[in-house]
N, C-alpha and C positions, 0 to 999 in steps of 0.2 A: 504495500500500499503506499509506503514512503518512496519507493523508488518511482512508482507509476504517478503519484501526486506530484513529484518533483518534475517529472517529464511534462506534466499538463500545468505546471504552475499554480497548483492548489495545495491546501493542506490535507494531510492525510485523514483527518476526521471528515473534512469535506467530501473527499474522494470516498469515504464510507457511505455517507448519504447518498452520493451519486449512485453507488452500486446498489443500495437498497431500493431506490426509486426505479432503477433498470431492472430489479429483480435479479441481479447477477450475484451468485453465491460466493461468499468469501469466507476466508478459514475463520473457525471460532476461537475464542480464547483458549490458550494452551495447546493449540493444533501443532505448533511446530516443536514443542517438547514432546508430545505425543508421537509425532512422526520421527523423531531422533530414536525412540525406542520401538518403532515399528507396530505402534497402537492407534495410529491416526484414523479417524473414520474415513471412509471412501469419499472420493471427490464427487460430489453431486453433479448432474448434467444440468446444462442450462435450460430452465423452463421454456417452452414454447410462448411466443409472444401472443398477446390477446388484443382484441380490437381496442384501439385508442392507446396502446402502450407507447411509453418512450423507448425507442430501439436504438438511438445513437445520441451522443452528448459531446459537446466541445465547450471549454471554459467560456462562460457567459451565457450559455443557453439557459432556457427554462428548463426547471427541474421539479419544482413542487415539493409538497409533503404528503402527498396521498398515501403511499405506500407506507412510510413511517408513522403516520396516523393509524393506518390499519393495524400495523404491528404493535403499536402500543396498546390499541384496544384488545388484541387478542391476548397480550400479556397481562393486561389489567383483569380482564374477565377469566382467563386460564382457558379459553376455548380451544384445546388443542386436539380434541377429537377422544380424549381418554375418559373413563367413566370418572365422575366425581368422587372425591374422599372428603372426609371430615376436615383433615387438614387444609385439603386444597379449597374446600368451602370456606373455611375461616380465612385463608390467605386471600381469596377472592373478595370477602366481605371488607377484609381491612383496606384492600386495595380500593374497592368501590367507594370507601370513604374518602379517598384521597383523589380520586379521579373521576368524579361523577360526570363531567361533560364528555370525557372521551368515551364512556360506556354508552350514553344515551344518543350520540350523535354520529352522523355519517361522517367518514375522514374528510371530505372536502369541506364540511361545516365546521370542523374542530377550531375554536379559538378565533372565529372571523368576527364576533360581534364587537369587540373593542377596536378592531381594524377598521369596521364600517364606521364607526362613531368618530373616528379622527378624520374629520371632514371639512370641505370648504362651505362657505354660504351658499344658499340654495334659495331661489326666489319661490319655489313651489313647496319646499320642505323636503324634497326627496334628496337623501343623503349623496353627496359627491365626495366619496372617500379618496385619499391620496393614494392608498395602495390600490393597484389594478390587476395583481396576479391573486384574483378571488373568484368565487363562484358568481354567475351573472345573475345577481339580485339588486333591484333598485327598489328602495324602500325609505320611508320616512324614519324619524328616531322612535315615534311612537309605534309604527307599525313593524320594527324589525324583529322583535321577538314573534310575532305572528308569521313574518315572512320565513324565518329561519325554521320554526315548527313545521310550516307546511313543506318546505324544501326537504326536511328531514323525512316526512312521511312520504313524499313521492320518490325520493332516491332510495329510501328502504324498500319501497314496493316494487321498484324497477329492479333493484338489485334481487330482491326474493324471486322475481320472474326470470332471473338469469342474465339481465342486462346491465351492463357496466355503465355507470355515470361518472365523468372525469373531466377534467379540463383538457382540452384538445393539445397534444404535444406541439411543440415547434417541429417545422420541416413539412408540415402538412398545410398545403394551400386551401385555407377555409376562409369564410366572411361570416360576419354576424348580422343578421336581419335587422334593419332600422327597427327602431323603438318610438312609437308615439305615445307618450304618457296620458295624453288627454282622452278622456272617457268618451267624449264625442270630438273628433277631430274636425279642425277648422282650417282653412286655408288663409294664407297671407296673415299669419298671427305669429308675432315673435315667441319663441321659446328659447329659454336659458339651455345651453348645452348640458346634456345629462351625462353622468359617469358611465363609462363602458369599459369593460374588463380588457385585460390584455390578451387573452385567448379565450375563445368561446367555451361554454360549457355544454357538454353534449351527452346523449345516452346513445349507446351502441346497440341497435336492435339487429343481432347477428353482427354482420361487417358494416352495416349502415350506420352512419353517424345522423343524429338529429339534434340540432341545436336547441337549448333550452334557455329562456329569458323569463324570470319572474319579476314582473315589476308593479309597483302601487300606482294605480290610476290617479290621475288628477281630475278634478271638477272645477267649474267656472263658479266663483264665490264672489259675492258682492263685498267689497272692502270699502271702509272709511278711512281717509288720511286723518291722522290725528296730530301730525307734526313731527319734527325731527326725523323726516324720511320713514316714518312708521305708519303702517296700515294694520287695521285691526278689523276682522270679520263682522260684518253688521249683524249677523245671526248670534255673535257673542255679547252683544252690548244689550244692556237692560233698557227699557223705555225712558228712564231718568237719564242715563247716559246719552240716548239719542237725542233727547231734546237738548242737553248741554252742548253736544257736538254738532248743531243743527247751523251754526253761522257759516258765511261764505269762506271762512279759512279752512274749513274741512269740506272735502268732496267725497263722493262715491266713484268707484271705478270696479272694474271686472277683473280678477286675477286667478289663476290656476293654482289651485292648492291640493296636496295630498288628501284623497278621499278616505283612506282606510279601506279601500277595497282593491283587491289585487287582480291581476291578469296573468295567466301563463301563457307564454308565446312559444310555439314549436316551430321550427324551420329547418329547411335543408342547407346546410353550411356550403354547399357547392355553388360557385358562381353561375354555374349553368343550368340550374334547376330552381326555378321559382315556386316554391311550395312553403306556405305559411299557415299555421293552424292556432287559433286563440281559444282560451277558455277564460272569459272575464266573469267576475263576480257581481252578481246583482246586490247582495249584502255581504257585509264583512263575515269571513269564516266559512263561506260557501264552498270554497275549493277543496277544503279537506274532505268534503264528503263526495268529492268527483274523483278521487285518487283512482279507484279502480276503473271508472270510465275512461280516465285519461290514459292509465297504462294500456287498456284494451285498444284505443284508438291510435296510440303511437305503435303498438304491435301490428296492427292493421296497416298502417302507413309504411311500415318497414319494406315489404315485398313491392309496393307500389312505387316507392323511392328508389329501390334496388333497380327496378325496370328503367326508371327515368335516367338514373345515374349511368346505366350503362349504354342507353341510348346517346346520352350526353358525351360519354366517353367516346363511342364510335364517331359522333359528330366532331369532336374535337380532334380526333386523329385524322378525320377526312379534310377538316379544315387545315390541320397542319400539314398534310400532304399536299393540299393545294397551294399553301404558302410556300413549301419547299419548292414546288414546280415553278411557282412564280418568280421565286428567287432565283432558279437556276435559268429561267428565260431571260431574267433581267441581266444576270452576270453575262450570258451568251450575247446580248444585245450590247452590252457595254464592251466586252470584248471585240465585237464586230466593230463597233464605232472607233474604239482604240486603234485596231488594225489599219481602218480606213484613214484615220487621221495621220498615224505612223507613215503609211505609203504615201499620203499626199505631201507630208512633211519631207520625207525622203526624196520626192520627185522634185520638189521646190529646190531643195539643197543641191541636187544633182544639176538642175538647170542653173542654178546659179554658179556650180563650178564651170560648166561649159561656157557660160557668159564671159566668165573671169578668164577662161582660157583664151576666148576669143580677143578679150581686151588686152591680154598679155601679148599675143601674137600681133596685134595691130601697134602696141606700143614698141615691142622690139623691133618690127620692120621700120618704124619711124626712126628709131635710133640709129638702126643699120644704114640706113639711107643718108642721115647727116653725116655720119662717119665716111662714107663713101664721097659724098660731096665736098667734105673738107679737103680731099686730096688736091683738089685744083686750086686751092687759095694759098696766099703766099704764108709765111712762117707766122707772122704775128697775128693775121686774121685766124689761121688754123689753130693757133695755140688758145686764142680766146674762145673758140667755138668749142675746141675739145674740152676745156675748162667748165664751161657752160653745161655742155653734154654730161660731164661727170657729175656736176650738181645736180642735174635733172634726174640722173639714174638714182643718185641718193634719195631725192626728194620721192621719187616713184617706189622705191623699195625693190626688194627681189621679186622677180617674176617668175613663179614656180608652179604652173598648173598641175603637175603631177602631184604635189603635195595637197593641193586641193582635193583631188580624187582619192587619195590615201585618207583624208580625213572624213571623207563622205560616209555616211551609214546607211546601208541597205535597210529596208523595213524590218527584217527580222533581228537586225542588230539594235534596233531602237527600244 
């Protein structure tokens, strides 16, 4: 563990937590001493991955606490599959008094209440916690206990039916469906940005993930401005308070506030499949009585979504094939255009070399004719003419048409 942790740049204790979350067996305490004397237990095989499991990890990646919470729960209750004994029962009873929350709650929900209460300000009263790696629950402070209690009922019921509820691991391309907290959605109406988790929460019906969002709906409430940027619901005012606050300095307006009624939204987290199902409450607490119905409907949706996902996968592969073909044709067209451009450029350079050769021949013929004509002049004029001819040659420079041809590039060379 020390060597592996050092290679990955983390501590050995953190490496142990990573192995726990990835369900990678590691040597128990005393293993190396037992191995030295030939009494070490056999090395267990790597367990098969389940739907939604984290199967690879790099430093900085999401890891979560799901498996560790589950193991703590097993240790605290002693549910190892062995028949209970009096001593074991006493131990479990003692442990239960120390870890009541771990025993009663799904691993995803262990210890989340204090994290939700560390929140930013919210216009609607729905919490906006700083931590984002948590189950997908949106609730007011007053409704948080009810939200966690319902999530516990739902997650346990799904688990009992053999469906795994977990936070979707990294490396999986998923999306979270939009959530409109308003009980009666309205267009062109300002809404404060709501909290959203870092990764969706999903239940796996077989191999099919279904995203789950539990949110407290908001309702439109008449509010009275009482000064200092503070609004109070009119329904909470007594008649005497309403009379006192009836002057023009106080006015009424409409605001969206947490209603105490929840809605469960299930959705397909694939970008290509648009499927959303909602179970809104008409009165507070109604969702708890619908758990069995919700589980049945999610189970029924599993095969349907599997077919839609398979269709979407085939469609994505076909689109990718068309895209690759389009890219191939585009590259071919670009190569043809480039070859045509190179051919045109090579031709122009060759014509320039031929023109330069013609020019060089004409200049050289002129200089030769001047030299022949200088023979018939007297010495003084001939000397002057040859000196000027020399200056002219220097000014024109060397005339080498072969060098121009040697520097010319044919189309394949460009």
